[in-house]
Structure formats: structure tokens, C-alpha cells
N, C-alpha and C positions, 0 to 999 in steps of 0.2 A: 453582411453576409450573403454569399449568392448560394439560393436553393440550389441543393442536389437531385439527382432524378434516379440513382442507382448507389445502393451500400454499396462504402468500397472496403475492403481489407483494412484501412488503415481507419475505420470509423468503430473500429474495437481495441484502438492503441492507449486510449485512455488519457490521448493529448486532443490538438485544437479538430481534428475531426472525430472523435468522440463527443467534444462539446456541443461540436453543430449538427450532431445528430440526435443529442439529448435535447437541447433548444427547438429547431424546425419540426424535431417529430415527438417527444416523449412529452414535453412540457406541456405541448399543444396540446395534447390530450390527455394528461392528468394531471395540472398544475394546481398546487395545493398549498398552505403554506408548512406544513411538515414536508414536503419535496423541494420548495423553494431553495433553501439553503445551500441543496447539493453538497452534501459532506459524506463523510464516511459513512453514517448512519443517520437514522431520522429519528428526531426527540417526540414523544406522543405523550400525551396528559390523561391518564385512564382511572378514575376516582382523584383518589389522593396520591398518586403515584407518577412519577415521571420514568418511561420508559425508553430504551432505544431499542432500534428494530433496525436491523441489514439482510442484505442478502446479495449474494452472488454465486455467478455461473463461470466453472474452471473446464478449460479445453485444452488442456497442456498436450506436447506433444514433446520428446517421449512422456509416457505416464509414469516412468521413473528414472530416475537420474540423480548422481552423486548427491546426498545430502536427506532428501527427499524426494515425494512422490508426488501426485495429483490429492490423494486423498490427505495428506499433511497438509497441503498448500490449501485446500479447502477449507479444512476446521482453522488453523491457524488465519487464514486472513476474515474469517467471517470474527472471530476471536476477536481480533485486533481493529477490525473497526467498529466493535461495540467499544472498546477499553478506550481508543482515542475520544470516542465522543462523553468518559469519563464515566462510563456505566462498567457494573458490577455485570461479567457475563453471567447468565442464567441456564439456558440451551439452547439445542441445535437443532434444525433438521435437515433431514440431508436425503435430496433426490436424485437418481441415478439414471442415465438415460445410457444403453447398452447394446452394442450392436451384434447381432447374431454372431454366433461364434465365438465372440471374445473368452479367452481361457480364464475358467473356476479358480484355478490357484493364483493367476495376477490380481481376480476382484477378491479374495480372500487377503493377499498381501495386503491389499488397499485398502479394504476396510479395517484388517488389522493397525495399520496406521492411523488411520483414522481414528480408531477408539483409543492408541496411545496419546496423541496429541490431546484428543479431549481431556484425557485424565491428568496428562499434562497441565490441562486449563482449568481443571478444577470445575468442568462443563461436563452435560450427558447430553447425546445424540435423543432426543425426545420421540421424534416421529419420523416419516419419509415417505420415498415413493419412488418405484422404480417401472419402468418402461422400457422394451426390446424392441429396436424396429430391424429390418432386413439387414442383412450382410451389404456392404456397399453402401448403406443410407446413413450411418454414422463412420463415427471414427475412434472405432474402443467403446470407449466411454467418456461421457460428461458427467460432471457431476454439479450440481445446486446446493447450496446451503442458506439457508438463512439463522438469524441468531436474535435473541432478544434478553433484554440485561437492564438493570435497575439503575438508574442515576440519583447518587444520593442526595437529599437534600440539600439547595443551597452549591450547588457546582453545576456551571455552566462555563463549558467549554465550545465557543464558536471563532470564527477565521476571522469575523466582523469585530471583534473586542480586540485583536491584537493593537498595541500602541506603538508611536514611534518611540525610538529608544530601545522597544525590546530585541532582547537577544533569542538567536536564531540557533538552535542546538539540534545535530542528527545522532543518534544514538548507538551508530555503528557505524561499521566498514560498508561503503556504498557497492552495485552491480553484482555483488555475488551470485545473486542468485539466476539473474540473464545469462549471465557468461556460461553458469553449470550447467543450463538447458540447452545452448546452442551447443556447448563444447559434446555434447549427449546428439544430441538429434544429429549434429552430422560429423560425428567421429571425427575431430578436428585432434583428439591425441595432446591437446592443450593439458603442461605440466605444470606443477605446482598446487598442486590436492585443491584445487577452488572446488567447493562445495555449498550447494543453495543454502541460502541462509533461514528458511524458514523455519518460524517458532513462536509462539503464541506468547504475546509479552505483557499479557491483564496484568499480571505479579511485578512487571518491572516498571509499568506506567503506573499502577495503583502505589509503588515507592517515592514516583516523582511527583505524585499528586499530594502528599504529606507535606509538599512544599510550599508555601503560599507565594502566587504571582504567576501560576503556567494558566497562561490565556488559553492557548488551544494548541491541538496536536493534528497530525495528520499522519494516515497510513502511509509509506512510501511503497507505492507498485507500479502499475502500468503507468507510463510516462515518467518516471522516476522524480528525482529531487528536484529537478528541474520545472516538471508540471506542476509539482505540487506549489513549488512556490509562487509559480503565475498564479494558482488557485487564491493562494492568500493572499496574497500582492492585490489581487482584483477586490476580494471581501472585504479589504479594509483599508485601500485607497492609501498603500506604501507603497516605498520601494524594496523589496528585500536586497541588500546589500552584503556579497558573501565574498569570504577569501578563499581562493582555488586552493592555498596550500595549507588551510585549516580542515577542510573536506577529508575525512577517512576514505582511503581504498587501499584494501590490499596489494601489496608490489605484484604478486602474480595475476591478477584481477586485472590491474593498472593496466601490465604488459601486455595482455592479452584483449585488451579493448583497443590498445594501441596497434597491433597485429593487424586487429578485427576492423578498422575504422569505425568503433563505437565510442560516444561519450561517455562516462561512468555516471554524467548528472542525468542522464535521459534512459539509464536502463533498469529493468524493474526490481524492483526487491521483495521480499516474502517476511523480513522480520526487523524490519527499519523504521522509527518512526521519526517525524521533524515536529519538535517542540518549538516555543514562543513563548517567554515569559518574561518577567520583569527584568530589566540586567541586575537589579541587587540580588535576585534571586537565582542565578545562572549557575553560582557555585555550588549551592547547595542540590540544584538539578542534577548538576554534572554529576557529584559524589554518590546521588539517590541514584542514578542509569548506571552507575560506575558498578555498584555494589550487586548488581546481578549478573551473572553468566552471559545474559542477550545483550548487557550495556556496557561493557568491557572497553572499547573503543570509542565511544559516547564523546560528541567533542562540540563547541563551541564553534561557530564556524562562520556567523554573521551578525547582522543587527536589521532592522528595520527603519527605514530613514521616511523623514516627509519629504515630498518633490511635488511638482507643477502632476506629474504623471506617474501612476504607479507603475514599476516593471521592476525587473529582477536583474541584477546586474552583479557580475562576476569579476572579481579583481585577480586577476590572473596570475600565476607563477612567476611568470617573466615580468610582470610589473606596470603590463597594459590593463586593459578594462574592457568588456563586452557584453554586449544581451544578450539574455537567455530567454528564448522564446519560450511559449508552449510546444511540447513535442508535434511536429510534421509529420505526415504520416505514420508507417510503422517503421520502426528499428529490429524488432524481433518479435513475430507472429503469432500465437498460440504459446505464450510464454506463463499464461497464470488462468 
């Protein structure tokens, strides 16, 4: 991997360039056992407790869009990062970087949206910070949220634990969030009522975890489903084999992606997870996910297989096969 000399927009994509930035800069400075797995949240042992800890920053433009806003995305993203680690989210922090002149009524709507999302998830924002920068030095509002949660005794979810034959499950329709934001940003006028899927998934995930045999879960955000599959495949050393026909995408979103030249497999989500479980558990896991309003379109979309080289292979709807690499560059910047 060649060293880079300047940070590019693509380094924030969540794909290959993001991985390059992390490995060449951040791991070089911060490497430690808790960080090394590079999953959605770190696991910490404090006293007799196992905690999940995560942080994320949100730079969405526009800050309001159909179905959600930057505040809802910030809370839901952090809650979900804790939940896919198997933790029960306990508390969040919220840091705001505000540009001089940002409308107070818009800030009020954003914080009210955060409060509503936190209540839905059953958590509280317990600490925070605010900075204001000169006009032109930011883009309205940036939000950082961190979260902590308790991992129950005996629970261990990690991509490295995925085994040959395991089922690959997604919790619902992909790509709605990215397309909704792009539609609002560029005033494309796309029809079909496409809305962001931003949602706190901790209750849905808790129901799925009652089923024995769940090995790993990942929050599908930047980089999309294909990038998550590549990360899991690399961690466990297996090939992810996915059936394109089985992957749920709403018709309006699929049509929009076709029109805009986007691949739904790489578009960002804010209310979907990928789950990996023993094959005999797949039916019960699917039932648990579908029992929740945020998992009604959950589907088993593939399986993990042992091959010489781990990769992600998509069996296409027309009967062919193609390799899905990690996202290159940036499909949709400033999406979360």
C-alpha cells in the first residue's frame, strides 16, 4: 500500500481509502489491543465489567432531509455502534461545532430530534461541549457523539468468530439514507417518497441476540453493505457469497440508484445492520428481526464459505458472478 501525501475527500468514505488513512496514520500513533479489531465499538474491561465504547462525528449536508436530520443520525449511529457489539447502550455525549450565524431555531430542531431519538433508544445525553467558529470556518454545524454501554457476561460478538456455512443477514432495505440525502442536497426531485432509514436499532438487536448462534453484527453506514462484507471477510478469512436477488432494496431507491449511476451495495445507511449467524439459527434470527418495526424487510442474503482467498462474491440477478471490492473513492460525500 503506497503512502499518501495529502488527505483526500475519499479518505472519509468508509472504504479502502479510509482504511488506508487508519492504517498509515492512526494505527501508527494509537495502536493498542482495544483498537486493533477496528470494529464499530471498542471493548474495554473495567473492574469486573465489560464495556463497549464508541465515538463518531457527523458532517451531513444538508442538515435536514426527508426522514431525519443530522441530530437523529448522530444519536442513532452511536447507539447502533454499541448495540452491534452486543452492548446495552447506557449514555451518550454530544459535542457541537457551530458556525457563527447558524440559525437558533434550526439548532433547536436538531437538539429536539436528538432528544427524541435518545428517548426512543432508552439512553440519555449526559455530557457535552460546544465550540463556535467564525463565519466561513465551518459548514453550519458538525456534531460528535460518543457512547458507552455494558456488554453482558458471556456475550462476545466479533467478525473474527464468523465460521464457514454461517448465514449472512441484512435487517432491511439498503441505500435509502444515502439516496434521500443526495436527493435533498441536489434538489433532484426524485419521486417515490424516499426517506432516510436513520433509526436506533438496539431493541431489535436485543431481540435477535436472544437466539443462540449469532457470531457477529456490523452497522452498515459509510461504504455500504459491500464494504462491511469485505471487512468481515478479511477478519475471519472467509468468502462472503451473496445472492443479488435476495438483497432487499426498495423499488424507488433501486430506480434512483439506476438513474444516478449508484450501486446500492455501496450506498450509506443509518438504520441497517449486517448479521452473521450459524445456519441453523437463521430462521429464528429472521423472525426476531421481523418482529421489530425496523426489521420488517430483513432477509437472509448469503453465506460464508471457505476458499483459498477471502473475498466478497455477488451472484448477480442475471445469473453471473462478480467480485465486490471495498468502496474506492467517495460515492456520496458528507453523508453522515
